[in-house]
VEXSE-531506 format. One line per 3 residues: number of its first residue (from 1); their letters; for each residue x, y, z of C-alpha. Coordinates in steps of 0.001 Angstrom, whole numbers, plus 524288, in hexadecimal, padded with zeros to 5 digits. Layout:
<pts>
NUM = A = X,Y,Z | ...
</pts>
This chain:
<pts>
1 = XXX = CCC92,8C3CF,B6922 | CC646,8C979,B7570 | CC50A,8C6F2,B8294
4 = XXX = CB813,8C541,B8120 | CB8F7,8BACE,B79B4 | CBCE0,8B09C,B8507
7 = XXX = CB502,8B704,B8DDF | CA6B3,8B0D9,B92F7 | C9E9E,8B593,B9F14
10 = XXX = CA095,8AA07,BA8E0 | C97ED,8AA85,BB439 | C9DAE,8A73B,BC1B8
13 = XXX = C9560,89E0A,BC5AA | C998C,896FF,BB9C7 | CA840,8958C,BBF89
16 = XXX = CA8B3,88897,BC67E | CADFE,888F7,BD382 | CB1B7,87C17,BD5EB
19 = XXX = CB398,86F2B,BCE99 | CAA60,862C9,BCD14 | CAA7A,856A5,BD435
22 = XXX = CAE56,84E3E,BCC87 | CB770,85605,BC361 | CB346,850CF,BB715
25 = XXX = CA443,852A6,BB983 | CA6D4,85FE3,BB3EC | C9EC5,8633F,BA7CE
28 = XXX = CA3E2,8635D,B9BA6 | C9E0B,86C7C,B90BD | CA1E7,865C3,B82E9
31 = XXX = CA68B,86DE3,B781D | C9EC3,868EB,B6C0B | CA309,87369,B62C8
34 = XXX = C9708,87A42,B5B31 | C8E02,870F0,B62FA | C8947,8749F,B7285
37 = XXX = C9389,86F10,B7B79 | C8FF2,863B9,B8315 | C8F6F,8634F,B912F
40 = XXX = C9712,85842,B978E | C9E3A,855AE,BA4DE | CADC0,85387,BA45C
43 = XXX = CACAB,84518,BA79B | CA769,84371,B99F3 | CB47A,84736,B955E
46 = XXX = CB8B9,83AA3,B912A | CAC89,83A9A,B86CE | CB232,843BA,B7DBF
49 = XXX = CC095,83E95,B7D24 | CC403,834B6,B7445 | CCF72,82A8E,B7253
52 = XXX = CDB1A,8322E,B6C81 | CD87C,83EEE,B750B | CE0DE,843D8,B7D99
55 = XXX = CDF78,84AB0,B8962 | CE992,8559A,B8F14 | CE8B7,859C0,B9E50
58 = XXX = CEF25,8652A,BA58D | CF544,85EBA,BAF13 | CFB67,8691B,BB779
61 = XXX = CF6F3,869D5,BC657 | CF0E3,87637,BCD54 | CFD0F,87D4B,BD6A5
64 = XXX = CF788,88091,BE365 | CFB6A,88E12,BDD4D | CF550,898AF,BE569
67 = XXX = CFC91,89D91,BF0CF | CF7A9,8A530,BFAC6 | D0299,8ADD6,C00C8
70 = XXX = D064D,8BA23,C0936 | D0C63,8C5D8,C083E | D15CF,8CA45,C139F
73 = XXX = D0B08,8D4E3,C168A | D0280,8CA34,C1647 | CFA55,8CDAB,C0ADB
76 = XXX = CF3F6,8C12E,C02ED | CFBC1,8BCE4,BF470 | CF6DD,8B131,BED81
79 = XXX = CFFC9,8AC70,BE3E6 | CFB99,8A273,BD860 | D0739,89A78,BD465
82 = XXX = D06A2,89A04,BC6E2 | D13C4,8921F,BC369 | D220F,8903D,BC6CE
85 = XXX = D2BD7,8972B,BC0A3 | D38BF,88FE7,BC40F | D3A97,87FFA,BC483
88 = XXX = D3BD4,8820E,BD416 | D2DE9,889A1,BD3AD | D33A8,892CF,BDE09
91 = XXX = D2FC7,89F48,BD346 | D2182,89E7B,BD11A | D17D4,8A6FC,BC80E
94 = XXX = D0C9C,8AC23,BCEBD | D005B,8B204,BCDBE | CFFB4,8BAC0,BDA80
97 = XXX = CF531,8C30C,BE20B | CF821,8CEE8,BE555 | D04F9,8CDB4,BDCA2
100 = XXX = D0622,8DC74,BD95C | D05BB,8DF81,BE7FE | D124A,8D777,BEC1F
103 = XXX = D2150,8DB18,BE937 | D2A8A,8D48B,BE25C | D330B,8CA64,BEB1D
106 = XXX = D2747,8C9B6,BF68C | D261F,8BE16,BFEEF | D19C0,8B861,BFFA8
109 = XXX = D13E6,8B053,C0C67 | D0B02,8A426,C0E50 | D00E9,8A52E,C16E6
112 = XXX = D09D6,8A061,C2203 | D13D2,8AB23,C215A | D1E93,8A21A,C1765
115 = XXX = D25C7,8A9B1,C0E61 | D1EF8,8A263,C01EF | D2218,8A9B2,BF409
118 = XXX = D29DB,8B4A0,BF01D | D2325,8BE91,BE685 | D2AC4,8C283,BD8D7
121 = XXX = D2169,8CBDA,BD218 | D1BE5,8C9EE,BC4C4 | D1FA4,8BF5A,BBC18
124 = XXX = D28A6,8C6A0,BB08E | D1FF5,8BC2A,BA69C | D1418,8C024,BAC33
127 = XXX = D0EF3,8CBF2,BB175 | D0334,8C446,BB8D4 | D0A3B,8BA96,BC0AE
130 = XXX = D149C,8BAC4,BC937 | D2157,8B52F,BCE3E | D224C,8AD44,BDB67
133 = XXX = D2D7A,8A74B,BE2E3 | D2B55,89BEF,BEB90 | D3328,89F51,BF936
136 = XXX = D3985,89218,BF967 | D3EC5,88935,BEC98 | D34EA,87DB3,BEB63
139 = XXX = D2B38,884C2,BF4DE | D1FB0,8870C,BE995 | D1A65,879AA,BE823
142 = XXX = D17F5,877F6,BF710 | D1463,88780,BF972 | D0A3A,88579,BEED4
145 = XXX = D04E3,87830,BF593 | D069A,87D31,C0317 | CFEFA,88B87,C02C6
148 = XXX = CF918,88AC5,BF47C | CEB89,888FE,BEF3E | CE3ED,883C0,BE225
151 = XXX = CE2E8,890BE,BD9B7 | CD6B2,88FC6,BD59A | CD14B,89ACD,BCBC7
154 = XXX = CCD3C,8A6D0,BD2A1 | CBD44,8A3A7,BCCF1 | CBC1D,89861,BD689
157 = XXX = CB7BC,89AA5,BE56F | CB586,89017,BE8D9 | CC00B,888F5,BF15F
160 = XXX = CC387,87C14,BEC29 | CC330,871BE,BF589 | CCCC8,867AE,BEE22
163 = XXX = CD6F6,86DB5,BE852 | CD9CC,8639A,BDFC4 | CCD85,86593,BD688
166 = XXX = CD4B8,87134,BD1B5 | CDF0E,86729,BCCEC | CDD9F,85D1B,BC19B
169 = XXX = CDD0A,84E63,BC67F | CE887,84C9C,BBD18 | CEFE5,85945,BC13C
172 = XXX = CFFCF,85642,BC2F2 | D0830,86253,BC304 | D074C,86E88,BCC47
175 = XXX = D0879,87950,BC072 | CFC59,8802C,BC18F | CF65C,88C7B,BC752
178 = XXX = CE793,8880B,BC271 | CE1F9,8799B,BBD77 | CE1C1,876B6,BAEBC
181 = XXX = CD281,8778F,BB353 | CCB2C,86DF1,BA941 | CD48D,86305,BADBE
184 = XXX = CCD6D,863F3,BBC10 | CC04B,85C9F,BB56F | CC875,850B5,BB17F
187 = XXX = CC953,84724,BBCA2 | CCF5B,837A0,BBCD9 | CC4A7,830DE,BB8A5
190 = XXX = CC134,837E1,BACEB | CD179,838BB,BA9C1 | CCE8B,82891,BAA2A
193 = XXX = CC360,82918,BA15A | CC99C,83144,B976C | CD75E,82819,B9671
196 = XXX = CCD56,81B51,B94DB | CC787,8226C,B8858 | CD46B,82129,B82E5
199 = XXX = CD72A,830E4,B8339 | CE3B8,83396,B882D | CE97C,83D1A,B9153
202 = XXX = CF55B,845D6,B933A | CF922,8525B,B9CB9 | CFF9A,85FB7,B99D1
205 = XXX = D04FE,86A2E,BA3DB | D0121,87836,BA3B6 | D029F,8809C,BAEAC
208 = XXX = CF5AA,8867C,BAFFF | CF935,89556,BB33E | CF4D4,8A308,BAE84
211 = XXX = CF635,89EEC,B9FF3 | CE956,89876,BA46E | CE1BB,89FF1,BABD8
214 = XXX = CE596,8ADB4,BA9CD | CD964,8B581,BA3C6 | CD963,8BCDA,B9893
217 = XXX = CD8C7,8CC41,B9A40 | CDE79,8CFAD,B8B0D | CD2EA,8D523,B8327
220 = XXX = CD774,8CD98,B7A0C | CDA04,8BF4E,B7F37 | CE498,8BBFD,B75DC
223 = XXX = CED1B,8C7F5,B7ADA | CEBC0,8BEE2,B888C | CFAB6,8BB08,B8DDA
226 = XXX = CF92D,8AE13,B9029 | D01AC,8A97D,B9CD4 | D0AC6,89C89,B99F8
229 = XXX = D07F4,8903F,BA010 | D1152,885A7,BA1E1 | D0D23,8796B,B9A12
232 = XXX = D137B,86B3C,B981B | D0DC6,8600D,B8D67 | D146E,85354,B8E5C
235 = XXX = D19BA,84F7D,B7F49 | D11E2,8446D,B820E | D04D8,84B7F,B8328
238 = XXX = D0803,855F4,B76E5 | D08FF,8484F,B6FD0 | CFCB2,84187,B7408
241 = XXX = CF50D,84F01,B707A | CFCFB,84CF2,B6288 | CF670,83F15,B61DB
244 = XXX = CE996,84106,B680D | CDD6F,8420C,B5F2C | CD940,84B51,B68BD
247 = XXX = CE0A1,85540,B741C | CD7A9,85794,B7FAF | CDB1C,8618E,B87A3
250 = XXX = CD64D,862DD,B95A0 | CD752,87114,B99B4 | CDD2F,87D85,B9339
253 = XXX = CEA4B,87AFB,B9912 | CEBC5,86D34,B940D | CE814,8758A,B8584
256 = XXX = CF25A,88027,B88E7 | CFD5D,87655,B8ADE | CFAA5,86E32,B7F25
259 = XXX = CF7D9,8788D,B766C | D04F3,87ECF,B7BB2 | D0F0A,873EA,B7881
262 = XXX = D085A,870A8,B6B1A | D095E,88084,B6923 | D177D,881DD,B6D88
265 = XXX = D1D35,87575,B6D36 | D2022,874B3,B7A37 | D1BF8,86992,B82E1
268 = XXX = D2055,870BF,B8F71 | D2197,88135,B9218 | D1A86,88D8C,B9354
271 = XXX = D0FC7,8914B,B8BED | D0837,89C68,B88A0 | CFFC2,895DA,B7DBA
274 = XXX = CF233,89FD3,B7C77 | CE847,897C6,B776D | CDE6E,89F64,B7062
277 = XXX = CD714,8A10B,B647D | CDF87,89E7C,B5836 | CE7A4,8945F,B5FD2
280 = XXX = CEB83,887B5,B57B3 | CE6FE,87CBC,B61D7 | CF0EC,872D9,B6040
283 = XXX = CEEA9,86666,B6947 | CE1B1,867AD,B71C0 | CD4D8,86371,B6AE6
286 = XXX = CCCA2,86457,B7714 | CCBFF,86AF7,B833D | CC5BA,86799,B9173
289 = XXX = CC4B6,87552,B9775 | CBDE8,87C20,BA15A | CB760,8877D,B9EA5
292 = XXX = CBEC9,894FB,BA0A2 | CBDF4,8A24D,BA469 | CBAD3,8AE9F,B9BC0
295 = XXX = CC5D0,8B5B8,B9684 | CD0B4,8AAFD,B9850 | CDB58,8A482,B9009
298 = XXX = CD5CE,897C7,B914F | CC8E4,89ED3,B8999 | CD16E,8A0BD,B8052
301 = XXX = CD5B2,893CC,B7DDD | CC9DC,88D53,B7EDC | CC39C,8991C,B7437
304 = XXX = CD142,893ED,B6B49 | CCC67,88522,B6ED2 | CBEB3,8873D,B6A39
307 = XXX = CBC54,89337,B651F | CAFD4,89B76,B69E7 | CA8AE,89042,B6CFD
310 = XXX = CACF1,8902E,B7A7C | CA45F,89A55,B7BF1 | C984E,8936C,B7843
313 = XXX = C9D85,888F7,B81D6 | C9F2C,891C1,B8C7B | C9285,89760,B8A8D
316 = XXX = C8C0B,889CE,B8AD5 | C933F,8862A,B9829 | C8EFE,890FF,B9E16
319 = XXX = C809B,88D64,B9BD6 | C829A,880E6,B9EB2 | C8777,88305,BAC3F
322 = XXX = C96C6,87E8F,BA853 | C9E74,882E7,BB648 | CAAA7,88A93,BB088
325 = XXX = CB905,88C03,BB3AA | CC317,8832B,BBAF6 | CBA0E,87D1C,BC2A7
328 = XXX = CB048,87D15,BB714 | CAB5D,87379,BAD44 | CB1E8,870CF,BA127
331 = XXX = CAFF2,870BB,B9299 | CB4E1,868FC,B86D8 | CBB3B,86FE2,B7B84
334 = XXX = CBD57,86AAC,B6D00 | CC401,87355,B650E | CC219,86AEE,B584F
337 = XXX = CB30C,86C84,B58BF | CAB3D,8752C,B5089 | CA086,88089,B5484
</pts>
């Protein structure tokens, strides 16, 4: 493969800067295999489900992970918390700007001058991340909730008036550094309509981090080093997947959790599963997903799921005025459809 195989031209005007209201009013491009895709809305999703289907969602909540801190010199430092390294949640991996200029052991302060973190240098497991240590045991969540903000992607330049719109309505556990964005489209009423149709639903956890949102830079995308992410798939969910006529995953993070559990045989752990062309799909039949950035591992997953037709789907979506990326519209893909 070449990087151009997962590249396309994304006009800036196509990048959604705000979410639509209500959530399920977003448009839905429905894959028809070799036929032109159909235009619908997310609230129509129930019409494409049938009894015996099993719908799976990632219920992780986005942390207030972006911390504005200061050096003793007064210089600004931005720390994006990724995940804890211990059960006490005192040591964390993080993205730090400007991480390369900080000294190992240097203290960082909040805007009121209170000591907050100790900078620990680069992570031994991952040169892209750093280790930071909270000054006080048990302080992590309290500090994030006090001074942290929602870590919106850098391409969203508009101020989000309601932070809850970057959380799914079923979000439960504070574990992610970014939203499982396909799930942002679902509403409580839509979920009720799905259940009323006889479709069962289950939840998994995948802590969204660098493994999901880091761009691919290797000229051969298959050489990309994907970052590990923590996941958990309840045993009951895995069994229902086996028993279901079809498994419909809400978003790529649900896909990664399910396929990781099936591939490794472990229901809980860290996954470095890299899904690309040639991957042997084991669980997911249908995927509800947003439109993704060029040159990302998410596009490699979509390419593996439906093959080259993703290009036609993306091209049609751009021509029809669909909104792209985190606050954009969605598409419904079926890997069993033929060209």
